[in-house]
N, C-alpha and C positions, 0 to 999 in steps of 0.2 A: 934551795930549789924554789924557783918561782912557779906558783900555781896559777893556772889559767881559769878565768871565769868561763862558764859555758854560755855561748851566745845562742839564744833561741831564734832559729830561722823561721819566724812566723810570717812566711810569704806564701802566696798561692802558686808560684811557678818557679821553674829553674832559671828562667831569664831574669826574674827579679833578684834571685839569689846571686846570680852572676854579677849583676850591677852592684849589688851590695859588697860582694867580696873584692871587686875591683878597687874599692876604697881602702883596702888593706895591702900591706906589702906582700908581694907574690910568694916570698920565701918564708913567711911567718905561719907556723903551724898553729891552727886554732882548734878549740874544742867547740863543736857545733851541735845543737839540738835540732833534730828533725822530728816534727810532730805530725799529728794526723792530717792537718790541712795540706802540708807539702807532700807527704808520703802518698796520700790518696790521690793527689793530682798527678804526681810524677812517677810513682811506683818505686820499686827497689833500685832502679837505675840512678836515682838521685843520691842514694847512699854510696853506690859504687863510684860515682863521679867525685863526690866529696873525699872519699878515701883515696882515690887516685891522685888528688891534689895534695895529699899528705896531712889531711886534717883528722882529728879524732871525732867520733860521732856517738852521741847519745840518741838512740832511737826511742822516742817517747810515744809509744802506741797504747800503753796501758791495757794490755790484754786481760780479758775477763770472760771466761767461758768454761765449759766443762773441761776437766783435766786432760782428756784425750785430745781435744781440739787445740788446747793451748800448747800441749807438748809437741804436736806436729807442726804447729805454726812457728814455735821457737826453733825447731830443727831447721826450718827454712830460713828464718831470720839470722841464725848463727852463721850461715854461709855468706852473708854480706860483709862479715868482718867488723861489725859494730863493736864499740868499746863498752858501752853500757846500754841496757834495755830494761823494760819494766813490765810489771803486771799490776792489777788491782789487788791489794791484800784482802779485800772483801770477798774475793773468789775462794778463799779458804786455804788451809795448809796443804791439802792434797793437790789442789790446783797449782800452788806455788812450787811444790816438789816436782810436779810434772813439767812445769816450765823450765826448771833447772836441768832436769833430765834431758829435755828436748835440746837445750842449748849445748849440752855436752855431746849429744849425738851428732849435732850439726856442725860442730867445730872440727876442722881438719886436724889431723895429727900434727903435733908440734906447734900449733897455734894457740894463742891465749883464749880461754873461754870467756865470753863477754861477762862483765859484771852484771848481775841480776839484782834489781831492787824492786820494792813494792810501794805503790801509792797508798798512803794512809787516808787522810782526809785532804781533799783539794784545798789549796790556799785561798780559793774563792768562796769557801764554805764557812759560814759563821756558826757559832754554837747553836743559835736559835734555829737556823736552817737545818742543821743536823738533827735537832730534836723533832722538828715538824715534818721534814721530808723523809728522814730515814728511820724515824721512831726509835732512835738511840737515846736513851735517857740518862746516860752518864755524862760527865763533862767532856768537852772536846779533847782536852789533853788525855783523859783516861782512854778515850776511844783510840787516839793516835798511839798511845803506849801499848795498848792491847794489840793493835794491828802490827806494830813493830816487833813485839814479842813473838807473835805468830810467824812473822817473816823470818825471824832468827831461828825459830824452831824448825822451819821448813828448809833451812840451810842457805837462805838468801844473804847477800852481802850487806844489805841495808835497806833504807827506805827513802822515799820522797816525802818531805814534810816541811812545815814552816820552820824557819830558823828559831822561832820562839819556842818550839818544842824539842829542839835538838839536845839541850842540856838534860832534860828529863828522860829522853830516849837513851842517851848515853849512860845514865844512871841505871836504867832498866835492862840494858843489853851489855854486850862485851865492848871492850875498848876499841876494837877494830871495826865495829859496826858503823856503816856509812850513813851519813845524813846528807842527802842531796836536797838543797833548799832553793826553790823558786821564790817569787815574791820579793826579790831584792831590788831596792831602789836607792840610788845615791841621794844624799841629802838635797832637799829642795825639788825633787822631781815628782811628777804626778803619780798618785797611787793607782789610778785606773780601776779595774774591777777586782783587784786583789784586796782581801780583807786583813790578812796577817802579813805585814811587810816589815823588813828591817834594812839597814844600810849594810854595805859590804864589811865594814869594820866591826859592826855589831855582830854580824853573822860569824865572823872569825872568832870573836871573843866567846860566843856561846856555843861553839862546837860544830858549825857546818863543815862538812868534808869537801863538798862541792857547792858552788852557787850557780844559779841560772839567771841570766839577765837578758831581757828581750827589748822592749820598747826604748828604755834609756840609751841603748846602743843603736838598735835598728832604725829608730826614728830621729836620731840625732843629726844635726846639720853636718857634723864632722864625726862620723861613727868611729874611726880609728882613734881619734883623740879621746872620745868618750870611753872607749874600751880601755885605753891606757890608764885613764883616771881611775876607773873601777878596778882594774887589775892591780894598780899600785896600792889602792886602799885595801883591797882584799889581802895583799901580801904585806901590809903594814909598812909600806914605803912612802907614806905621806906624813 
């Protein structure tokens, strides 16, 4: 089975997304990430539209609030039919449990409950920044593993993490625990503001379940060709 990289739709409007998707075959089902920038500009309708086109959607809003608010919010988001969504693990076990409950409540009978994962430490965060800004004095890897363990305890499917931490997370959790990894850059591409990055083939070797790729595809001169190269590398077909 061929696995699809998740393409980060880091665009400010539906019109720009349309222009981007026109560069792909109309009948190809993609896995697309809708983040804060696009969702806050276009609202839930952007998700409904992408789903109507036959695409899978990772709704990346990173909810972090009191358990009751997160539960109610997830109940609403579940009705959009997204495939994956997330919360911040820093919100705590009770909040993560509430998020999962909300998703179950909002999913129509007979429909698949969205996969719920938790953000550990952002891939733009260095260990020094974590120590200074968050006053967390353990190592970055220890913090990530702790958050992953809390997410598993709360019944979540997995975490968002750097691929560099995937192997350690798999050792600390169950075999089925998902590691969704942004910060993926093909060989020779610009790192940008990401601090902890790996190539698709490296991510595959060290245990990423899903990879998220943005600018190397969205800003490429030929996005579909760039996507195919990354997809082939991710599936070990190069």
